[in-house]
VEXDREN-2710 file (C-alpha; in Angstrom, 1 decimal):
% VEXDREN-2710
k/r/px/py/pz
1/MET/16.5/-98.9/23.4
2/LYS/14.3/-100.0/20.5
3/LYS/16.5/-103.0/19.7
4/ASN/16.2/-104.1/23.3
5/GLN/12.4/-103.7/23.2
6/ARG/12.3/-105.7/19.9
7/PHE/14.2/-108.6/21.3
8/ALA/12.2/-108.4/24.5
9/ASN/9.2/-109.6/22.5
10/PRO/8.4/-113.2/23.7
11/LYS/8.1/-114.6/20.2
12/ASN/11.5/-113.1/19.2
13/GLN/13.0/-114.4/22.4
14/ARG/11.7/-118.0/21.7
15/PHE/13.2/-117.8/18.2
16/LEU/16.6/-116.8/19.5
17/ASP/16.4/-119.5/22.1
18/ARG/15.8/-122.1/19.4
19/LEU/18.8/-120.7/17.3
20/ARG/21.0/-121.0/20.3
21/ALA/19.8/-124.6/21.0
22/PHE/21.0/-125.6/17.5
23/GLY/24.2/-123.5/17.6
24/ILE/23.0/-121.5/14.6
25/HIS/23.1/-118.2/16.6
26/ALA/26.7/-118.6/17.4
27/ALA/27.5/-119.5/13.8
28/LEU/25.7/-116.5/12.3
29/GLY/26.5/-113.9/15.0
30/ALA/29.6/-111.8/15.1
31/PRO/32.2/-112.7/17.8
32/ILE/32.8/-110.2/20.6
33/PHE/36.4/-109.5/21.8
34/PRO/36.3/-108.0/25.4
35/GLY/38.8/-105.3/25.9
36/ASP/39.3/-104.6/22.2
37/GLU/36.5/-102.3/21.0
38/GLU/37.9/-101.7/17.5
39/LYS/38.3/-105.4/16.8
40/THR/34.7/-106.0/17.9
41/ARG/33.5/-103.2/15.7
42/VAL/35.3/-104.6/12.6
43/ALA/34.0/-108.1/13.4
44/GLY/30.5/-106.6/13.6
45/LEU/30.9/-105.1/10.0
46/LEU/32.7/-108.2/8.5
47/ASN/30.0/-110.6/9.7
48/PRO/27.1/-109.1/7.7
49/LEU/29.5/-108.7/4.7
50/LEU/30.1/-112.4/4.9
51/LEU/26.4/-113.2/5.1
52/GLY/25.9/-110.9/2.2
53/SER/28.6/-112.7/0.2
54/PHE/26.9/-116.1/0.9
55/ILE/23.5/-114.6/-0.2
56/THR/25.2/-113.1/-3.3
57/VAL/26.6/-116.5/-4.2
58/ILE/23.2/-118.1/-3.9
59/PHE/21.4/-115.2/-5.7
60/GLY/24.1/-115.1/-8.4
61/LEU/23.8/-118.8/-9.1
62/VAL/20.0/-118.5/-9.5
63/ALA/20.5/-115.4/-11.7
64/ALA/23.1/-117.2/-13.8
65/LEU/20.8/-120.1/-14.4
66/LEU/18.0/-117.8/-15.4
67/PHE/19.6/-114.9/-17.2
68/PHE/23.3/-115.5/-18.0
69/THR/24.5/-117.5/-21.0
70/ALA/28.0/-118.1/-19.6
71/LYS/26.8/-120.2/-16.8
72/ALA/30.2/-122.0/-16.3
73/ALA/32.2/-118.7/-15.9
74/ALA/29.6/-117.4/-13.5
75/GLY/29.8/-120.6/-11.5
76/ILE/33.6/-120.4/-11.3
77/LEU/33.6/-116.8/-10.0
78/LEU/30.8/-117.5/-7.6
79/GLY/32.4/-120.7/-6.4
80/PHE/35.6/-118.9/-5.9
81/LEU/33.8/-116.2/-3.9
82/PHE/32.0/-118.9/-1.8
83/LEU/35.3/-120.6/-0.8
84/VAL/37.0/-117.3/0.0
85/ALA/34.0/-116.2/2.1
86/LEU/34.1/-119.5/4.0
87/ALA/37.8/-119.1/4.7
88/SER/37.2/-115.5/5.9
89/LYS/34.4/-116.8/8.2
90/LEU/36.8/-119.3/9.7
91/LEU/39.5/-116.6/10.2
92/LEU/36.8/-114.4/11.9
93/GLN/35.8/-117.1/14.3
94/ARG/39.4/-117.6/15.3
95/GLY/39.8/-113.9/16.0
96/ARG/41.9/-113.0/12.9
97/VAL/39.5/-110.3/11.9
98/ARG/41.9/-108.1/9.9
99/GLN/43.2/-111.0/7.8
100/GLY/39.6/-112.3/7.2
101/SER/38.5/-108.8/6.1
102/LEU/41.5/-108.4/3.8
103/LEU/41.0/-111.8/2.2
104/LEU/37.3/-111.3/1.5
105/LEU/37.8/-107.8/0.1
106/VAL/40.5/-109.0/-2.3
107/ALA/38.3/-111.8/-3.4
108/LEU/35.4/-109.5/-4.0
109/TRP/37.6/-107.1/-5.9
110/ILE/39.0/-110.0/-8.1
111/VAL/35.5/-111.3/-8.8
112/ALA/34.1/-107.8/-9.7
113/SER/37.1/-106.8/-11.8
114/GLY/37.2/-110.2/-13.6
115/ALA/33.5/-109.9/-14.3
116/GLY/34.1/-106.4/-15.6
117/VAL/36.8/-107.6/-18.0
118/VAL/34.8/-110.4/-19.6
119/SER/31.5/-108.3/-19.8
120/VAL/30.4/-106.4/-22.8
121/ASN/29.8/-103.3/-20.7
122/GLY/31.5/-103.3/-17.4
123/ASN/29.9/-100.2/-15.9
124/PRO/27.8/-102.1/-13.3
125/PHE/31.0/-103.8/-12.1
126/VAL/32.7/-100.4/-11.8
127/ALA/30.0/-99.5/-9.3
128/VAL/30.7/-102.8/-7.4
129/THR/34.4/-101.9/-7.1
130/VAL/33.6/-98.4/-5.8
131/SER/31.3/-100.0/-3.2
132/LEU/34.3/-102.3/-2.3
133/ALA/36.4/-99.2/-1.7
134/VAL/33.8/-98.0/0.8
135/LEU/33.8/-101.4/2.5
136/ALA/37.6/-101.3/2.7
137/GLY/37.4/-98.0/4.4
138/LEU/34.9/-99.3/7.0
139/LEU/36.8/-102.5/7.7
140/LEU/40.5/-101.6/7.3
141/GLY/40.7/-97.8/7.5
142/ARG/41.1/-94.8/5.2
143/GLU/44.4/-96.0/3.8
144/SER/42.8/-99.3/2.5
145/ALA/39.9/-97.4/0.9
146/LEU/42.4/-95.2/-0.9
147/ILE/44.4/-98.2/-2.1
148/ALA/41.2/-99.9/-3.4
149/LEU/40.2/-96.8/-5.3
150/VAL/43.7/-96.3/-6.8
151/ALA/43.9/-100.0/-7.8
152/SER/40.4/-99.9/-9.4
153/SER/41.2/-96.7/-11.2
154/ILE/44.5/-98.1/-12.6
155/PHE/42.8/-101.4/-13.5
156/TYR/39.9/-99.8/-15.4
157/LEU/42.3/-97.2/-17.0
158/GLY/44.4/-100.0/-18.3
159/LEU/41.3/-101.8/-19.5
160/ALA/40.1/-98.7/-21.3
161/ILE/43.5/-98.2/-22.9
162/LEU/43.6/-101.8/-24.2
163/ARG/40.1/-101.5/-25.7
164/GLY/41.0/-98.1/-27.2
165/GLN/44.0/-99.7/-29.0
166/GLY/41.7/-102.3/-30.4
167/VAL/42.7/-105.2/-28.2
168/SER/39.8/-107.7/-28.3
169/LEU/38.8/-109.2/-24.9
170/PRO/36.3/-112.0/-24.6
171/ALA/32.8/-110.9/-23.8
172/VAL/31.4/-113.6/-21.7
173/PHE/28.8/-111.6/-19.9
174/PRO/26.5/-109.6/-22.1
175/ILE/25.2/-106.7/-20.1
176/THR/21.4/-106.3/-20.4
177/ASN/18.9/-104.5/-18.3
178/ILE/18.2/-107.7/-16.4
179/SER/21.9/-108.5/-15.8
180/THR/22.5/-104.9/-14.8
181/TRP/19.8/-105.2/-12.2
182/VAL/21.2/-108.5/-11.0
183/VAL/24.7/-107.0/-10.6
184/LEU/23.5/-103.9/-8.8
185/THR/21.3/-105.9/-6.6
186/MET/24.2/-108.2/-5.7
187/ALA/26.3/-105.1/-4.9
188/LEU/23.5/-103.7/-2.8
189/VAL/23.3/-106.9/-0.9
190/LEU/27.0/-106.8/-0.2
191/VAL/27.1/-103.2/1.0
192/ALA/23.7/-103.0/2.7
193/GLY/24.6/-105.2/5.7
194/PRO/27.9/-103.5/6.6
195/LEU/26.5/-100.1/6.0
196/THR/23.5/-100.8/8.1
197/GLN/25.7/-102.2/10.9
198/ALA/28.0/-99.1/10.5
199/LEU/25.1/-96.8/10.7
200/ARG/23.8/-98.7/13.8
201/GLY/27.2/-98.4/15.4
202/PHE/27.3/-94.7/14.5
203/GLN/23.9/-94.2/16.1
204/GLY/25.1/-96.2/19.1
205/SER/28.2/-94.0/19.3
206/LEU/26.0/-90.9/19.1
207/GLU/23.7/-92.2/21.8
208/ARG/26.7/-93.1/24.0
209/ALA/28.2/-89.7/23.3
210/ARG/24.9/-88.0/24.1
211/GLN/24.6/-90.0/27.4
212/ALA/28.2/-89.3/28.2
213/ASN/27.6/-85.6/27.5
214/GLN/24.5/-85.7/29.8
215/GLU/26.6/-87.5/32.4
216/LEU/29.4/-85.0/32.0
217/GLU/26.9/-82.1/32.3
218/ALA/25.4/-83.7/35.4
219/ARG/28.8/-84.2/36.9
220/GLY/29.7/-80.7/35.9
221/GLN/26.6/-79.4/37.7
222/GLN/27.4/-81.6/40.7
223/LEU/31.0/-80.3/40.6
224/GLU/29.8/-76.7/40.4
225/LEU/27.5/-77.3/43.4
226/ALA/30.3/-79.0/45.3
227/VAL/32.7/-76.2/44.4
228/SER/30.1/-73.6/45.4
229/ALA/29.4/-75.4/48.6
230/ARG/33.1/-75.7/49.3
231/THR/33.6/-72.0/48.4
232/ASN/30.8/-71.0/50.8
233/GLU/32.3/-73.2/53.5
234/LEU/35.8/-71.7/52.9
235/SER/34.3/-68.2/52.9
236/ARG/32.5/-69.0/56.2
237/ARG/35.6/-70.4/57.7
238/THR/37.5/-67.3/56.6
239/SER/34.8/-65.2/58.3
240/TYR/35.2/-67.3/61.5
241/LEU/39.0/-66.9/61.4
242/GLY/38.6/-63.1/60.6
243/ALA/36.1/-62.7/63.5
244/THR/38.3/-64.5/66.1
245/THR/41.4/-62.7/64.9
246/ALA/39.7/-59.3/65.0
247/ILE/38.3/-60.0/68.5
248/ALA/41.6/-61.2/69.7
249/GLY/43.2/-58.0/68.4
250/ALA/40.5/-56.0/70.1
251/MET/41.1/-57.7/73.4
252/SER/44.9/-57.1/73.1
253/THR/44.4/-53.4/72.4
254/VAL/41.4/-52.6/74.7
255/GLN/42.4/-53.8/78.1
256/GLN/40.4/-51.8/80.6
257/ASP/37.7/-50.1/78.5
258/THR/35.0/-52.7/78.6
259/LYS/32.5/-50.6/76.6
260/SER/34.9/-50.1/73.7
261/LEU/35.7/-53.9/73.7
262/LEU/32.0/-54.8/73.5
263/GLU/31.3/-52.3/70.7
264/ARG/34.2/-53.8/68.7
265/VAL/32.9/-57.4/69.3
266/VAL/29.3/-56.7/68.1
267/GLY/30.6/-54.9/65.1
268/VAL/33.0/-57.7/64.1
269/ILE/30.4/-60.4/64.5
270/SER/27.8/-58.5/62.3
271/ASP/30.4/-57.7/59.6
272/GLN/32.1/-61.1/59.4
273/PHE/29.1/-63.3/59.7
274/GLY/26.5/-61.0/57.9
275/PHE/24.0/-61.0/60.8
276/TYR/21.9/-57.9/60.9
277/HIS/21.9/-57.5/64.7
278/THR/24.3/-58.4/67.4
279/GLY/23.9/-57.4/71.0
280/LEU/25.8/-57.9/74.3
281/PHE/24.1/-58.0/77.6
282/LEU/25.8/-57.9/81.0
283/LEU/24.1/-58.8/84.3
284/ASP/23.8/-56.0/86.9
285/ALA/25.2/-56.3/90.4
286/THR/22.1/-58.0/91.7
287/GLU/22.0/-60.4/88.7
288/THR/18.3/-59.5/88.3
289/TRP/18.5/-57.6/85.0
290/ALA/20.4/-58.3/81.8
291/VAL/21.4/-54.8/80.6
292/LEU/22.2/-54.1/77.0
293/GLN/25.8/-52.8/76.8
294/ALA/26.5/-52.8/73.0
295/ALA/24.6/-53.3/69.7
296/SER/25.4/-53.3/66.0
297/SER/22.0/-52.6/64.4
298/VAL/20.1/-49.3/64.2
299/GLY/17.3/-50.7/66.2
300/GLY/19.8/-52.0/68.8
301/LYS/21.3/-48.6/69.2
302/ARG/17.9/-47.1/69.9
303/MET/17.4/-49.8/72.6
304/LEU/20.9/-48.9/73.9
305/ALA/20.0/-45.2/74.1
306/ARG/17.0/-45.8/76.3
307/GLY/18.7/-48.3/78.6
308/HIS/17.1/-51.5/77.3
309/ARG/17.2/-54.4/79.8
310/LEU/15.5/-57.8/80.2
311/ARG/14.6/-59.5/83.5
312/ALA/16.8/-62.6/84.0
313/GLY/14.8/-65.8/83.7
314/ALA/11.6/-64.0/82.7
315/GLU/11.9/-62.2/79.4
316/GLY/12.8/-63.6/76.1
317/ILE/15.6/-65.9/75.0
318/VAL/18.2/-63.6/76.5
319/GLY/16.6/-63.7/79.9
320/THR/16.3/-67.5/79.8
321/VAL/20.0/-67.9/78.9
322/ALA/21.1/-65.4/81.6
323/VAL/19.7/-67.8/84.3
324/ARG/20.2/-71.3/82.8
325/GLY/23.6/-70.6/81.2
326/GLU/22.9/-72.8/78.2
327/VAL/22.8/-71.9/74.5
328/ARG/19.2/-71.1/73.3
329/MET/18.4/-71.0/69.5
330/ALA/15.2/-70.1/67.7
331/GLN/15.5/-71.1/64.0
332/ASP/12.0/-69.7/63.5
333/VAL/11.1/-67.1/66.0
334/GLY/7.4/-67.4/65.1
335/GLN/7.4/-71.0/66.5
336/ASP/9.3/-70.2/69.7
337/ALA/7.2/-69.5/72.7
338/VAL/10.1/-67.8/74.6
339/PHE/10.9/-65.3/71.9
340/PHE/10.6/-61.7/72.9
341/ASN/8.9/-59.7/70.0
342/ASN/11.0/-56.6/70.0
343/PRO/9.5/-53.7/67.9
344/ASP/13.0/-52.3/67.4
345/LEU/14.0/-55.5/65.5
346/PRO/11.0/-56.3/63.3
347/GLU/13.0/-58.2/60.7
348/THR/14.2/-61.0/63.0
349/HIS/13.4/-64.5/61.8
350/SER/16.0/-66.5/63.8
351/GLU/17.9/-65.8/67.0
352/ILE/20.6/-67.4/69.1
353/ALA/21.7/-66.4/72.6
354/LEU/24.9/-67.7/74.1
355/PRO/26.0/-67.3/77.8
356/LEU/29.1/-65.3/78.7
357/ARG/30.7/-67.3/81.5
358/ALA/33.8/-66.3/83.4
359/ARG/35.2/-68.3/86.4
360/SER/32.1/-70.6/86.3
361/LYS/29.8/-67.6/86.7
362/ILE/27.3/-66.2/84.2
363/ILE/28.2/-62.5/83.6
364/GLY/26.1/-61.8/80.5
365/VAL/24.6/-63.0/77.2
366/LEU/25.7/-62.7/73.5
367/ASP/22.6/-62.2/71.4
368/VAL/22.7/-62.6/67.6
369/GLN/19.7/-62.2/65.2
370/SER/19.2/-62.9/61.5
371/LYS/16.7/-61.9/58.9
372/GLU/16.7/-65.5/57.5
373/SER/15.0/-68.5/59.0
374/ARG/17.3/-71.3/60.0
375/ALA/20.3/-69.1/59.6
376/PHE/22.5/-70.7/62.3
377/THR/24.4/-73.9/61.6
378/ALA/26.0/-76.2/64.1
379/GLU/29.4/-74.7/63.2
380/ASP/28.0/-71.2/63.8
381/VAL/27.0/-72.2/67.3
382/VAL/30.5/-73.6/68.1
383/VAL/32.3/-70.5/66.7
384/LEU/29.9/-68.0/68.4
385/GLN/30.2/-69.9/71.7
386/ALA/34.0/-69.7/71.4
387/ILE/33.8/-65.9/70.7
388/ALA/31.4/-65.6/73.7
389/ASP/33.9/-67.4/75.9
390/GLN/36.7/-65.1/74.7
391/VAL/34.6/-62.0/75.4
392/ALA/33.7/-63.2/78.9
393/VAL/37.4/-63.8/79.7
394/ALA/38.3/-60.4/78.3
395/ILE/35.5/-58.7/80.4
396/ALA/36.7/-60.5/83.5
397/ASN/40.3/-59.6/82.9
398/ALA/39.3/-56.0/82.2
399/ASP/37.4/-55.9/85.5
400/LEU/40.4/-57.4/87.3
401/LEU/42.7/-54.9/85.7
402/ARG/40.4/-52.0/86.7
403/GLN/40.3/-53.3/90.3
404/VAL/44.1/-53.6/90.3
405/ALA/44.4/-50.1/88.8
406/GLU/42.0/-48.7/91.4
407/SER/44.0/-50.4/94.2
408/VAL/47.3/-49.1/92.9
409/GLU/45.8/-45.6/92.6
410/ALA/44.5/-45.8/96.1
411/GLU/48.0/-47.0/97.3
412/ARG/49.6/-44.2/95.3
413/ARG/47.3/-41.6/96.9
414/LEU/47.9/-43.0/100.3
415/TYR/51.7/-42.9/99.8
416/ALA/51.5/-39.4/98.4
417/GLU/49.5/-38.3/101.4
418/ARG/52.0/-39.8/103.8
419/SER/54.9/-38.4/101.8
420/ARG/53.3/-35.0/101.9
421/GLU/52.7/-35.2/105.7
422/ALA/56.3/-36.4/106.2
423/TRP/57.7/-33.5/104.1
424/GLN/55.5/-31.0/105.9
425/LEU/56.9/-32.3/109.2
426/PHE/60.4/-32.3/107.9
427/LEU/60.1/-28.8/106.5
428/ARG/58.7/-27.5/109.8
429/GLN/61.7/-28.9/111.5
430/HIS/64.2/-27.7/108.9
431/SER/62.6/-24.5/107.5
432/GLU/65.9/-22.7/107.1
433/LEU/67.7/-25.5/105.2
434/SER/69.0/-23.6/102.2
435/TYR/72.3/-23.2/100.3
436/SER/73.6/-20.8/97.7
437/SER/76.5/-21.4/95.3
438/ASP/78.5/-18.7/93.5
439/GLU/82.1/-17.9/92.6
440/GLN/83.0/-17.5/96.2
441/GLY/81.7/-20.9/97.2
442/THR/78.7/-22.7/98.6
443/ASN/77.2/-21.4/101.8
444/PRO/74.0/-21.4/103.8
445/PHE/71.4/-18.9/102.4
446/ASP/68.4/-17.5/104.2
447/VAL/66.9/-15.0/101.7
448/TRP/63.5/-15.6/100.1
449/GLU/63.3/-13.7/96.8
450/PRO/59.8/-12.8/95.6
451/ARG/60.2/-15.0/92.6
452/MET/61.1/-17.9/94.8
453/GLN/58.0/-17.4/97.0
454/ALA/55.9/-17.2/93.8
455/ALA/57.4/-20.5/92.5
456/VAL/56.6/-22.3/95.8
457/ARG/53.1/-20.8/95.9
458/THR/52.1/-21.6/92.3
459/GLY/54.3/-24.7/91.7
460/GLU/55.3/-23.3/88.3
461/LEU/58.4/-21.9/86.7
462/VAL/58.7/-18.1/87.5
463/ARG/60.6/-15.6/85.3
464/VAL/60.7/-11.9/86.1
465/ASP/60.5/-9.7/83.1
466/ALA/62.7/-7.1/84.7
467/GLU/65.4/-9.7/85.4
468/GLN/65.8/-11.7/82.2
469/GLY/68.6/-13.8/83.6
470/ALA/66.8/-14.9/86.9
471/ILE/64.4/-17.8/87.2
472/ALA/62.8/-19.8/90.1
473/LEU/61.9/-23.5/89.6
474/PRO/59.9/-25.4/92.2
475/LEU/61.1/-28.8/93.5
476/LYS/58.3/-31.3/93.6
477/VAL/57.7/-34.7/95.1
478/ARG/54.4/-36.3/94.0
479/GLU/53.0/-32.8/93.3
480/GLN/54.1/-31.6/96.7
481/VAL/56.3/-28.5/96.5
482/ILE/59.3/-29.2/98.9
483/GLY/61.6/-26.4/97.8
484/VAL/62.8/-24.1/95.1
485/LEU/65.7/-23.9/92.7
486/ASP/66.7/-20.3/91.9
487/GLY/69.3/-19.4/89.3
488/ARG/70.6/-16.3/87.5
489/LYS/72.7/-16.0/84.4
490/PRO/75.6/-13.6/84.1
491/ASP/74.8/-10.1/82.8
492/GLY/71.1/-10.9/82.7
493/ALA/71.4/-13.1/79.6
494/ALA/68.2/-14.9/78.6
495/TRP/67.6/-18.6/79.1
496/THR/67.4/-20.8/76.1
497/GLU/64.7/-23.6/75.8
498/SER/67.4/-26.3/75.9
499/GLU/68.8/-24.8/79.1
500/LEU/65.4/-24.6/80.7
501/THR/64.7/-28.2/79.7
502/LEU/68.0/-29.3/81.2
503/LEU/67.4/-27.4/84.4
504/GLN/63.9/-29.0/84.8
505/VAL/65.4/-32.4/84.3
506/LEU/68.0/-31.7/86.9
507/ALA/65.3/-30.3/89.3
508/GLU/63.3/-33.5/88.9
509/GLN/66.4/-35.7/89.6
510/LEU/67.1/-33.5/92.6
511/SER/63.6/-34.0/93.9
512/VAL/63.8/-37.8/93.5
513/ALA/67.2/-37.8/95.3
514/LEU/65.7/-35.7/98.1
515/GLU/62.8/-38.0/98.5
516/SER/65.1/-41.0/98.6
517/GLY/67.2/-39.2/101.2
518/ARG/64.2/-38.5/103.3
519/LEU/63.0/-42.1/103.1
520/TYR/66.5/-43.3/104.0
521/ARG/66.6/-40.8/107.0
522/ASP/63.1/-42.0/108.1
523/THR/64.3/-45.6/107.8
524/GLN/67.4/-44.8/109.9
525/LEU/65.4/-43.0/112.5
526/ARG/62.9/-45.9/112.6
527/ALA/65.7/-48.4/112.9
528/ALA/67.3/-46.3/115.7
529/ARG/64.0/-46.1/117.6
530/GLU/63.5/-49.9/117.2
531/ARG/67.1/-50.5/118.4
532/LEU/66.5/-48.2/121.3
533/VAL/63.3/-49.9/122.2
534/GLY/65.0/-53.2/122.0
535/GLU/67.9/-52.0/124.2
536/VAL/65.5/-50.5/126.9
537/SER/63.3/-53.6/126.8
538/GLY/66.3/-55.8/127.1
539/ARG/67.6/-53.9/130.2
540/ILE/64.2/-54.1/131.8
541/ARG/63.9/-57.8/131.2
542/GLU/67.3/-58.5/132.8
543/THR/65.6/-58.9/136.2
544/LEU/62.5/-60.4/137.5
545/ASP/62.4/-58.3/140.7
546/LEU/59.7/-55.7/140.3
547/GLU/61.4/-52.9/142.2
548/THR/64.6/-53.4/140.2
549/MET/62.5/-53.5/137.0
550/LEU/60.8/-50.2/137.8
551/ARG/64.0/-48.5/138.8
552/THR/65.7/-49.7/135.6
553/ALA/62.7/-48.6/133.4
554/ALA/62.7/-45.1/134.9
555/GLU/66.4/-44.7/134.4
556/GLN/66.6/-46.1/130.9
557/MET/63.5/-44.4/129.5
558/ARG/64.6/-40.9/130.9
559/GLN/68.0/-41.3/129.3
560/ALA/66.6/-42.5/126.0
561/LEU/64.1/-39.7/125.7
562/ASP/66.4/-37.1/127.2
563/LEU/63.8/-36.0/129.8
564/GLU/64.3/-33.8/132.8
565/ASP/62.6/-36.4/135.1
566/LEU/60.4/-39.5/134.7
567/ILE/58.2/-41.2/137.2
568/VAL/57.1/-44.8/137.0
569/ARG/54.7/-45.8/139.8
570/LEU/52.3/-48.6/140.4
571/ALA/48.9/-47.3/141.2
572/PRO/46.8/-48.5/144.2
573/ALA/43.1/-49.3/143.9
574/THR/42.2/-45.8/145.2
575/PRO/45.1/-43.4/144.5
576/LYS/45.7/-40.6/147.0
577/SER/45.7/-36.9/145.9
578/GLY/48.9/-35.1/145.3
579/VAL/48.4/-32.8/148.4
580/GLU/48.0/-35.6/150.8
581/ASP/50.9/-37.4/149.2
582/ALA/53.1/-34.4/149.7
END
């Protein structure tokens, strides 16, 4: 940031423009290798080291002229360094960064080591070789730094051994305070540029790492928010699915009990969606009032207990929806003019009412209220309307089933009444129809035992305590007693429960068979009557002569009805009395 601000200065920018115009900026600057960050980094370190080498050569030449006595030796070493630095610069420009770095470091090591050999006290040059090990680590890696240190250590160890054995080496460079300062300054110039560049790169890496960390944290927060939103969405979808499944289950188990179904529905909606009040209103027969039928909240149950109702089209959101048949939602009830302020539900901040429509007719309203403002989403509206449609269909089906059940019950009662009348007529005509079966055979039987009369009168199984082996069991057809089954066990033995159960089953089967027989007999009689009517009508229609027709009718009808006599006579306008007629 600061670097950009520094170069953003107009004077600095004009200076850089002039350098670019003469090509100096390209010659002095480090090349950039797109796609190879490591190579670019090493080039950025090598370039200031080369500049430092050129400056060292110039500074060394000046120092040699001013302070050194062996000017020729200094010139040779510095000239060698200049040529190698120039070659390394050419390698750098051609992209051979590693080779250029290695060449320059070896040359610097040779110069420093050679100067240390021919100096009276080589301690300053030892510091230079140590600095070169640091530069080798920056340019070529840790292995190169280790090699440089080992090579320098071996070299100076050998030099110390030679001097310890009295080997005399030429002392070209006498080390004085001035020369020591010069050597250390040259070492500082060599190391300062790469170290500064390395430090700048390290700071840049730290800044990039910090920015990357901030971006990572920001993305992490965004991801957490996205995951949280997705989790909430999945949770809400799960609630939707759970609600629809529970309501579908309620509709499959509660078929005709509409009240139980409505109570299940409001409970499921409040539990699954977290709304504090859900109510279901149904229109009355006149479609004037929307009457509360089920509620989930405590306040709603109080309203239910006192028969709460709202006038359709006149009171509140529910009344409006009951007439218009459209979803009405108040995300902030304080801003909705139609909202009905109910003292039993004081915590309501948002409300939605959805029509219950069955067979294109509004039959009620689903009312849902929340403690939060703007609690209902577009997806909530879709799901709640789907639930309302399900409930409306279930209510309509329950009403239809109830009507069918009532119709079937009415038909059953009518049939039972007709069956009872038919059996009463049959029993009056066949009051002595009875059979008894024993070891001698099966014969007519006309005795009514008291237990038999009691069984017919009460319609229940009768057992006489004094006669343990005798019982009387009524025969029933549709709760109508049509006879009795009386049995006795040998020697007055008691009846077991299994025997009684078997006897009751057989009595029921006998009753069914008797009913079937009666129906078949009635069918046969009806068929015989219809056949007789057909025959008589056919005989009468055989002629078109009125006198013959009347004669045939009198004869056929008397014979069919087995009458003593039958008169068929056409009546005049004013019939004569029987006396005058006689």
